[in-house]
C-alpha positions in Angstrom: 118.1 146.3 72.5 121.8 146.6 72.2 123.4 150.0 72.1 125.9 150.4 69.3 127.9 153.4 68.1 129.2 154.0 64.6 131.9 156.6 64.7 132.9 157.8 61.3 136.0 160.0 60.8 136.1 162.0 57.6 139.8 162.4 57.7 140.8 166.1 57.3 137.3 167.5 56.7 137.7 170.7 58.7 135.3 173.6 58.8 137.3 176.7 59.6 140.4 177.9 61.4 140.8 177.6 65.2 141.6 180.7 67.2 145.2 179.5 67.5 145.6 178.7 63.8 148.2 181.5 63.5 150.5 179.5 65.7 150.5 176.8 62.9 150.5 179.2 59.9 147.0 178.1 59.1 145.2 181.4 59.0 142.4 181.3 56.5 142.1 177.6 56.3 138.6 176.2 56.0 138.7 172.9 54.2 135.0 172.6 53.4 134.2 176.3 53.2 137.0 177.1 50.8 136.2 174.0 48.7 132.6 175.2 48.3 133.8 178.7 47.4 136.3 177.4 44.9 133.8 175.2 43.2 130.8 177.5 43.3 129.1 175.3 46.0 129.1 171.7 47.3 126.1 169.4 47.2 126.2 166.8 50.0 122.6 165.9 50.6 123.0 163.3 53.3 125.5 165.4 55.4 123.4 168.5 54.8 120.2 166.7 56.2 122.3 165.9 59.2 123.1 169.6 59.7 126.4 170.2 58.0 125.0 173.3 56.2 124.3 174.8 59.6 128.0 174.7 60.4 129.7 175.9 57.2 128.6 177.8 54.1 128.3 175.2 51.3 127.2 177.8 48.7 123.4 177.3 49.1 120.7 177.2 51.7 120.6 174.4 54.2 117.6 172.0 53.9 114.4 172.9 55.6 114.3 169.7 57.5 117.3 168.6 59.6 117.2 165.1 60.9 120.5 165.1 62.9 122.0 167.1 65.7 125.0 169.3 64.8 127.8 171.3 66.3 131.5 171.9 65.9 134.5 171.0 68.0 137.8 172.6 68.8 140.9 170.6 69.5 142.4 171.0 73.0 145.6 169.1 72.4 148.4 171.0 70.7 149.2 169.9 67.1 147.2 169.0 64.1 148.1 165.5 63.3 146.1 162.3 62.8 147.2 160.6 66.0 146.5 163.5 68.3 143.1 164.1 66.8 142.0 160.5 67.1 143.4 160.0 70.6 141.5 163.1 71.7 138.3 161.8 70.2 138.8 158.7 72.3 139.2 160.8 75.4 143.0 161.3 75.6 144.2 164.9 75.6 147.9 165.5 75.1 149.7 168.2 77.1 152.5 168.7 74.5 152.7 168.0 70.8 154.6 165.2 69.2 158.1 166.4 67.9 158.2 167.7 64.4 161.2 168.2 62.1 160.7 171.1 59.6 164.4 170.9 58.6 164.8 167.1 58.6 165.9 164.8 61.3 169.1 165.4 63.3 172.2 163.6 62.3 172.2 161.4 65.4 168.9 159.9 64.4 169.8 159.4 60.8 173.2 157.8 61.7 171.6 155.5 64.2 169.0 154.4 61.7 171.5 153.8 59.0 173.5 151.6 61.4 170.5 149.6 62.4 169.4 148.9 58.8 172.9 148.5 57.4 172.4 151.0 54.6 172.6 154.7 53.8 169.4 156.7 53.4 168.6 159.5 50.9 166.3 162.5 51.4 165.9 163.5 55.0 163.8 166.6 54.1 160.2 167.7 54.5 158.5 167.0 51.3 155.3 165.9 49.5 155.2 162.1 49.2 154.3 162.2 45.6 157.0 164.7 44.7 159.9 163.1 46.6 159.5 159.8 44.8 159.7 161.7 41.5 162.8 163.4 42.6 164.6 160.5 44.4 162.8 157.3 43.2 165.3 156.6 40.4 168.3 157.1 42.8 166.6 154.8 45.3 166.3 152.0 42.7 169.8 152.5 41.6 171.4 152.5 45.0 169.0 150.6 47.2 169.0 153.5 49.7 165.6 154.1 51.4 164.0 157.5 51.0 163.4 159.2 54.4 161.3 162.3 54.6 158.9 164.1 56.9 156.3 166.9 56.8 154.9 169.6 59.1 153.4 166.7 61.1 155.2 164.4 63.5 156.0 161.6 61.0 159.1 159.7 59.9 158.2 158.4 56.5 160.1 155.9 54.5 159.5 155.4 50.7 160.8 152.4 48.9 159.9 150.7 45.6 157.5 147.9 46.4 158.9 145.4 43.9 162.6 146.3 43.7 163.1 146.9 47.4 160.5 144.6 48.8 157.4 145.3 50.8 158.3 143.1 53.8 161.8 144.6 53.9 160.2 148.1 54.0 157.9 147.1 56.8 160.9 145.7 58.7 163.0 148.9 58.6 159.9 150.9 59.6 159.5 148.7 62.7 163.2 149.3 63.4 162.7 153.1 63.0 159.7 152.9 65.4 161.9 151.2 68.0 164.6 153.8 67.6 162.3 156.9 67.7 161.6 157.2 71.5 162.1 159.8 74.2 162.6 163.3 72.8 162.4 161.9 69.3 159.2 159.9 69.8 157.4 160.9 66.6 153.7 160.2 66.4 154.0 157.8 63.5 156.5 156.0 61.3 154.9 155.4 57.9 155.8 152.9 55.2 155.2 154.5 51.8 155.7 151.9 49.1 155.6 153.0 45.5 155.7 151.3 42.1 156.4 152.2 38.5 159.3 152.1 36.1 160.3 155.7 35.6 159.8 159.0 37.5 157.0 159.9 35.2 154.9 156.9 36.3 156.1 156.4 39.9 153.0 156.2 42.1 152.3 155.3 45.7 150.6 152.0 46.2 147.8 151.1 48.7 150.1 149.1 50.9 150.9 152.0 53.3 151.5 150.9 56.9 151.5 153.2 59.9 153.5 152.4 63.1 152.1 154.7 65.9 153.1 155.1 69.4 150.8 153.3 71.8 148.5 155.7 73.7 150.3 156.5 77.0 147.0 156.3 79.0 143.8 154.2 78.6 141.4 155.5 76.0 137.7 154.9 75.3 138.7 151.8 73.4 140.5 150.3 76.4 137.5 151.0 78.6 135.0 149.4 76.2 137.2 146.3 75.8 137.6 146.0 79.6 133.8 145.9 79.9 133.8 143.0 77.3 132.1 145.2 74.6 133.2 145.0 71.0 135.6 147.6 69.5 136.0 147.3 65.8 138.6 149.5 64.0 138.1 150.1 60.2 140.7 151.7 58.0 143.8 152.9 59.8 142.3 152.9 63.3 144.5 149.9 64.4 147.6 151.8 63.2 146.6 155.0 65.0 146.1 153.2 68.3 148.9 150.7 67.9 146.2 148.0 68.1 145.4 149.0 71.7 141.9 148.5 72.9 140.5 146.9 69.8 138.8 143.5 69.6 138.8 143.4 65.8 140.4 145.4 63.0 139.9 145.6 59.2 142.4 147.5 57.1 140.8 149.0 54.0 142.4 150.4 50.9 140.1 153.3 50.2 136.9 155.1 51.3 134.6 152.8 49.3 136.1 149.7 51.0 135.9 151.4 54.4 132.2 152.1 53.9 131.5 148.6 52.7 133.4 147.1 55.7 131.4 149.3 58.0 128.1 147.9 56.7 129.4 144.3 57.0 130.4 144.9 60.6 127.1 146.5 61.4 125.4 143.4 60.1 127.7 141.0 61.9 127.6 142.9 65.2 123.8 143.1 65.3 122.4 142.7 68.8 125.7 143.5 70.5 126.9 146.6 72.4 130.1 148.4 71.4 131.8 150.7 68.9 132.6 150.6 65.2 135.3 153.1 64.7 135.9 154.1 61.0 138.5 156.2 59.4 137.9 157.3 55.8 141.4 158.5 54.7 141.1 159.3 51.0 140.2 163.0 51.5 143.4 163.6 53.3 145.8 161.1 51.7 144.8 161.4 48.1 143.4 164.9 47.8 144.1 167.2 50.7 147.9 166.7 50.7 148.0 167.0 46.9 145.8 170.2 46.8 143.4 168.4 44.5 140.2 170.4 44.9 138.0 168.5 42.4 139.2 165.1 43.7 138.4 166.1 47.2 134.9 167.2 46.3 134.3 164.1 44.3 135.4 161.9 47.3 133.0 163.9 49.5 130.1 163.2 47.2 130.9 159.5 47.1 131.2 159.2 50.8 127.9 161.1 51.2 126.2 158.4 49.2 127.8 155.7 51.3 126.7 157.3 54.5 123.1 157.1 53.3 123.4 153.3 53.1 124.9 153.2 56.6 122.0 155.1 57.9 119.6 152.7 56.2 121.3 149.8 58.0 121.0 151.4 61.4 118.9 149.7 64.1 116.6 151.7 66.3 119.1 152.0 69.2 122.2 152.8 67.0 124.1 156.0 67.4 125.9 157.5 64.4 128.6 160.2 65.0 130.3 161.8 62.0 133.3 164.1 62.6 136.9 164.7 61.6 140.4 164.7 63.1 141.9 168.0 61.7 141.7 169.9 58.4 143.8 169.7 55.2 142.6 172.6 53.0 143.4 171.8 49.4 142.8 175.4 48.3 145.7 176.9 50.2 149.4 176.9 49.3 150.2 174.5 52.1 150.0 170.7 51.5 150.0 169.9 55.2 147.2 169.5 57.7 145.5 172.6 59.0 144.4 173.5 62.5 140.7 173.7 62.2 137.4 173.2 63.9 135.8 169.9 62.9 132.1 169.1 62.3 130.0 167.1 64.8 127.0 165.4 63.2 124.9 163.0 65.3 122.0 160.8 64.3 119.9 158.1 65.8 116.3 156.9 64.9 115.2 157.5 68.5 117.2 160.6 69.1 116.2 164.2 68.9 116.8 166.1 65.7 117.8 169.7 64.7 119.5 170.2 68.1 122.4 172.7 67.9 125.2 171.2 70.1 127.2 174.5 69.9 130.9 174.8 69.9 132.5 172.0 71.9 135.7 172.8 73.8 137.3 169.5 73.0 137.1 166.5 70.7 136.9 164.4 73.9 133.2 165.2 74.2 132.7 162.5 71.6 134.5 159.8 73.7 132.6 160.9 76.8 129.3 160.7 75.0 130.0 157.2 73.7 131.1 156.1 77.2 127.7 157.4 78.5 125.8 155.7 75.7 127.4 152.4 76.3 127.1 152.8 80.1 130.8 152.2 81.0 131.2 155.1 83.4 132.8 158.5 82.7 136.2 159.1 81.0 138.8 161.4 82.4 138.2 164.1 79.8 135.3 165.6 77.9 131.6 166.6 78.5 128.9 164.2 77.3 126.1 165.7 75.1 124.0 162.6 75.4 121.3 164.3 77.5 121.0 167.0 74.9 120.2 164.6 72.1 118.1 162.0 74.0 
């Protein structure tokens, strides 16, 4: 029977501050724990049966019967951004963080970008994506100047009106920015942030976001699987995060629900094959974490919990399901940025052991190493497999 892995990333669903959180001003962050406290408890029956309640206080007792194996993972790489977290999950540990620009980008970068695109920009400040379009959206429409902004993460974000500026034109200048931002200014991602609406009161970001990441500087789990002629399917923004490297197929999805539906379709179409379905569910982070929307975050968790139940029903006897996250983004804190947190590790398979405590893993790369062992492609450079503990 073919050995398939379904790796689901609950984007930003952290479970408590890392020991070095103070270096990132993230003391007290606990995305799931603080959500549960704020709401008087969280009910996530599927994730709890897999062992989530053993890792973080959800405001009530964990189920008596745990059908999964569980643990938590620390991030070895410096930083707390999406790219770093996903790369480490795939076995690539960075030695230094991507550059960040808490005071905006230097004049040399902005001037060079303006020369390339033939227009002046506005903004160049760290800001919330929803707030900056309210502040500068009207000026952008009036002048045609793209809005450039950043955050605590290593991102060069460009917001333009989808209809009045043009989506393809926005994508083009983002590609130009990606080519520009190299060397010491090689940010992790350039992000196209299209928005729509007629007035600041109803400006809203659309679903046509596009990420332009740096390619991984070394081979990852995806490259190794592909080299062995195994399938590697990226769902959501996985293709963006890895710059398409190491993937045999990609499906971009607009939201969590579409991502879960695509996962089930791919499980059905890849039946009898060996490889990896790598899924990112981004709504927790993009729609709720960065906007400090506690109730929205909790609702999205409940909906994803139901979707995971259907994925589990579709699993074959030899399938391995791993559910984790890439960083935190605590909506209960004053910050609207990612948070440096432990992430949950939940593992399930019909023929695997259950209720095994996998402890505190030293690196996200343990996931990639375990998948490599399960698919029998030889060891990766980083991480410790937990396959023997669950088999």
